C-alpha positions in Angstrom: 112.2 27.8 25.0 113.2 29.7 21.8 113.9 32.7 23.9 116.1 30.8 26.4 118.0 29.2 23.5 118.5 32.6 21.9 119.8 34.1 25.2 122.2 31.2 25.7 123.6 31.7 22.1 123.9 35.5 22.8 125.8 34.7 26.0 128.2 32.5 24.1 128.7 35.0 21.3 126.9 33.0 18.6 125.0 36.1 17.3 123.5 34.5 14.2 122.0 31.6 16.2 120.8 34.0 18.9 119.0 36.1 16.3 117.4 33.1 14.7 116.0 31.7 18.0 115.0 35.1 19.4 113.2 35.9 16.1 111.3 32.6 16.5 110.4 33.6 20.1 109.1 37.0 19.0 107.0 35.4 16.2 105.6 32.9 18.6 104.7 35.6 21.1 103.0 37.6 18.4 101.0 34.6 17.2 99.6 33.9 20.7 99.3 37.5 21.8 101.8 37.2 24.7 102.3 40.6 26.3 104.4 39.5 29.3 107.7 40.9 30.4 109.5 37.9 29.0 108.6 39.1 25.5 110.1 42.5 26.2 113.2 40.6 27.2 113.2 38.8 23.9 113.1 42.0 21.9 115.9 43.4 24.1 118.0 40.3 23.3 117.2 40.8 19.6 118.4 44.4 19.8 121.7 43.2 21.3 122.1 40.5 18.6 121.4 43.0 15.8 123.9 45.4 17.4 126.6 42.8 17.4 125.7 41.9 13.8 126.1 45.6 12.7 122.4 46.0 11.8 121.7 49.2 13.7 118.3 50.0 12.1 116.9 46.6 13.2 118.6 47.0 16.6 116.9 50.4 17.1 113.5 48.9 16.3 114.0 46.0 18.7 115.1 48.3 21.6 112.1 50.6 20.9 109.8 47.7 21.1 111.4 46.3 24.2 111.2 49.6 26.0 107.5 50.0 25.1 106.7 46.5 26.3 108.5 47.1 29.6 106.6 50.3 30.0 103.3 48.6 29.6 104.2 46.1 32.2 105.4 48.7 34.7 109.1 47.5 34.5 110.5 51.0 34.8 114.2 50.1 35.3 114.2 47.7 32.4 112.5 50.2 30.2 115.2 52.8 31.0 117.9 50.3 30.2 116.4 49.5 26.9 116.2 53.2 26.0 119.8 53.6 27.0 120.7 50.9 24.5 118.5 52.7 21.9 120.3 56.0 22.5 123.6 54.2 22.1 122.6 52.6 18.8 121.3 55.9 17.4 124.5 57.8 18.4 126.7 55.2 16.8 124.8 54.9 13.5 124.7 58.4 12.1 121.6 59.6 14.1 123.4 61.3 16.9 120.7 64.1 17.2 118.1 61.4 17.9 120.4 59.5 20.2 121.2 62.5 22.3 117.5 63.3 22.6 116.8 59.8 23.9 119.7 59.8 26.4 118.8 63.2 27.7 115.3 62.1 28.3 116.6 59.0 30.1 118.5 61.1 32.6 115.2 62.7 33.7 113.4 59.5 34.4 113.1 58.6 38.1 114.2 55.0 37.5 117.5 56.2 36.1 118.9 56.9 39.6 118.1 53.3 40.6 120.3 51.8 38.0 123.7 50.3 38.7 126.3 53.1 38.9 128.3 51.6 36.0 125.2 51.7 33.8 124.6 55.3 34.8 128.2 56.2 34.1 128.1 54.5 30.7 125.0 56.5 29.8 126.7 59.8 30.6 129.7 58.7 28.6 127.5 57.9 25.5 125.7 61.2 25.9 128.9 63.1 26.1 130.2 61.4 22.9 126.9 62.1 21.2 127.0 65.8 22.2 130.5 66.0 20.8 129.3 64.4 17.6 126.6 67.0 17.1 129.0 69.8 17.8 127.9 70.7 21.3 131.4 70.7 22.9 130.5 72.7 26.0 127.6 70.4 26.9 129.8 67.4 26.1 132.5 68.6 28.5 130.0 69.0 31.3 128.8 65.4 30.8 132.4 64.2 30.8 133.1 65.9 34.1 129.9 64.4 35.6 131.0 61.0 34.3 134.4 61.5 36.0 132.7 62.2 39.3 130.8 58.9 39.0 133.8 56.8 38.1 136.2 58.4 40.6 136.0 55.4 42.9 136.3 52.7 40.3 139.3 50.3 40.4 139.7 50.6 36.6 141.9 53.6 36.7 142.4 53.7 32.9 138.8 54.8 32.7 139.8 58.1 34.4 142.6 58.5 31.9 140.1 58.1 29.1 137.5 60.5 30.5 140.1 63.1 31.2 141.4 62.9 27.7 137.9 63.1 26.1 137.0 66.0 28.4 140.2 67.8 27.4 139.3 67.4 23.7 135.8 68.7 24.3 136.9 71.6 26.3 139.4 72.6 23.6 136.6 72.4 21.0 134.5 74.6 23.3 137.4 77.1 23.6 137.6 76.7 27.3 141.4 76.8 27.2 142.5 76.9 30.8 140.2 74.0 31.6 141.3 72.2 28.5 145.0 72.6 29.4 144.3 71.3 33.0 142.4 68.3 31.7 145.1 67.5 29.2 147.7 67.5 32.0 145.5 65.4 34.2 145.1 62.9 31.3 148.8 62.7 30.7 149.5 62.3 34.4 146.9 59.5 34.7 148.2 57.9 31.5 151.6 57.3 33.1 150.2 55.0 35.7 147.0 53.8 34.0 147.6 53.9 30.3 144.9 54.5 27.7 146.9 55.4 24.6 144.0 55.5 22.2 142.1 58.2 24.1 145.2 60.3 25.0 146.6 60.0 21.4 143.3 61.1 19.9 142.9 64.0 22.4 146.4 65.4 21.6 145.7 65.3 17.9 142.4 67.1 18.4 144.0 69.7 20.7 146.7 70.4 18.1 144.1 71.2 15.5 141.9 73.3 17.8 145.0 75.2 19.0 146.0 76.0 15.4 142.5 77.2 14.6 142.4 79.3 17.8 145.0 81.8 16.7 145.6 84.0 13.7 148.4 82.2 11.7 150.8 84.9 12.5 150.3 84.6 16.2 153.7 83.7 17.7 152.4 81.0 20.0 150.1 79.3 17.5 152.7 77.0 15.9 154.7 76.3 19.1 151.6 75.2 21.1 150.0 73.2 18.3 153.1 71.4 17.3 153.9 70.7 21.0 150.7 68.7 21.2 151.7 66.6 18.2 155.1 65.9 19.8 153.3 64.7 22.9 151.1 62.5 20.7 154.2 61.0 19.0 155.7 60.2 22.4 152.4 58.5 23.4 152.6 56.3 20.3 156.3 55.5 20.8 155.7 54.5 24.5 152.7 52.4 23.5 154.8 50.4 21.0 157.8 50.2 23.4 155.8 49.0 26.3 153.4 46.9 24.2 150.3 48.8 25.5 146.9 48.0 24.0 146.9 50.6 21.2 144.4 50.2 18.3 145.0 53.5 16.5 145.5 51.7 13.1 148.4 53.5 11.5 149.7 56.0 14.1 152.6 57.3 12.0 150.2 58.0 9.1 147.7 59.7 11.4 150.4 61.8 13.0 151.9 63.0 9.8 148.4 63.7 8.4 147.4 65.7 11.4 150.7 67.6 11.5 150.1 68.5 7.8 146.6 69.8 8.4 147.8 71.8 11.4 150.6 73.3 9.3 148.1 74.1 6.6 145.9 75.9 9.2 149.0 77.9 10.1 149.4 78.8 6.4 152.7 76.9 6.2 151.7 75.2 3.0 155.0 73.9 1.6 155.7 72.3 5.0 152.2 70.9 5.1 152.5 69.3 1.7 155.8 67.7 2.6 154.3 66.4 5.8 151.3 65.0 3.9 153.7 63.1 1.5 155.1 61.4 4.7 151.5 60.5 5.7 150.8 59.0 2.3 154.0 57.0 2.5 153.2 55.8 6.0 149.7 54.7 5.1 151.0 52.9 2.0 153.5 51.0 4.1 150.7 49.9 6.4 149.0 48.0 3.7 145.4 47.6 2.4 144.0 48.3 5.9 145.0 51.9 5.5 143.6 52.5 2.0 141.0 55.0 3.3 143.6 57.0 5.3 145.9 57.0 2.4 143.2 58.2 0.0 142.2 61.0 2.4 145.8 62.2 2.7 146.1 62.1 -1.1 142.9 64.2 -1.4 144.2 66.8 1.0 147.6 66.9 -0.7 145.9 67.5 -4.1 143.8 70.3 -2.5 146.9 71.9 -1.2 148.6 71.7 -4.5 145.6 73.1 -6.5 144.3 75.7 -4.2 147.1 76.9 -2.0 150.2 76.4 -4.1 148.7 77.0 -7.6 150.0 73.6 -9.0 146.8 72.3 -10.5 148.5 70.0 -13.1 150.4 68.4 -10.4 147.2 67.9 -8.3 145.4 66.3 -11.3 148.4 64.0 -12.0 148.5 62.9 -8.4 144.7 62.2 -8.4 144.9 60.2 -11.7 147.7 58.0 -10.4 146.0 57.4 -7.1 142.6 56.6 -8.7 144.2 54.1 -11.1 146.1 52.6 -8.2 143.1 52.1 -5.9 141.0 50.7 -8.7 143.7 48.2 -9.6 143.8 47.2 -5.9 140.0 46.6 -5.9 139.4 49.6 -3.6 136.9 51.6 -5.6 135.4 53.1 -2.5 138.7 54.7 -1.6 139.0 56.1 -5.1 135.5 57.6 -5.1 136.3 60.9 -3.2 139.4 61.3 -5.4 137.3 61.0 -8.5 134.9 63.6 -7.2 137.7 66.0 -6.4 139.2 65.5 -9.9 135.9 66.3 -11.5 135.6 69.4 -9.4 139.1 70.6 -10.3 138.5 69.9 -14.0 135.2 71.9 -14.0 137.0 74.9 -12.5 
């Protein structure tokens, strides 16, 4: 009964109540030595509740226990599903190496091929993102392409836009340039009829940075190609706003200026980079408290440019002092912390 009440609360989105009843169910099962599949399901529900409550360590333990219990009872498909959730939790909580290992092992299990095609596709997507996180862009791109094959027949066409965009970013990181350019164009074409502005915007920013890093700064095509990607990203953001598309990029203007500044810095156009970073700082400031961390990071990079590239160390220290005081006054000490560390580093030098 506790388990059923917990599952009902989970279904209705009451995560705290779900966790309480599922915890009671797990305790009761442990007290009476219940080893049935229903107890594995309780731990699976606990994992999902902890995941929703942003308690990844507890979620990982719950999914591990659920998978082990399903295995003991011979429920292979359910065990695979629990391990897929475990891999997802690990990839999203700073343990991408472990998460990738779990997901790669899942793909080799015979029961995986019997899962619903959407669950299989989601597993490949999580694996691709995990591989990108651990800096394995070539392997990530391969998984994105396999994912695209699986979802080609889905009615949700924006999924194809998303995967083409993520594949394009991974291919650029892997320096597979012809394939990256093709995937970028495919993503832009798909985006026109099935918009996914978050994925396409992020992909274009990544491609701009990778393109700038690809060439020697004096290469004639480096700036043109990198800045063209940023112009495309700006158009994606403008279109999303104009057409009221679902776009959750936070502060797109600040992000665009920041990325343009970093790209110009890679191209050794430092004065232009600093001016662009000033625009980023202003855009994040206008966005309000929700952009404190973006603003702090832009301030940090601006100070690095001033101190290291432009030989203006006093200006960098003054910038940092003002920003640290401002963030502390705004009760945003966590945003001030990296700036304090940079100031200490510059002072020691």
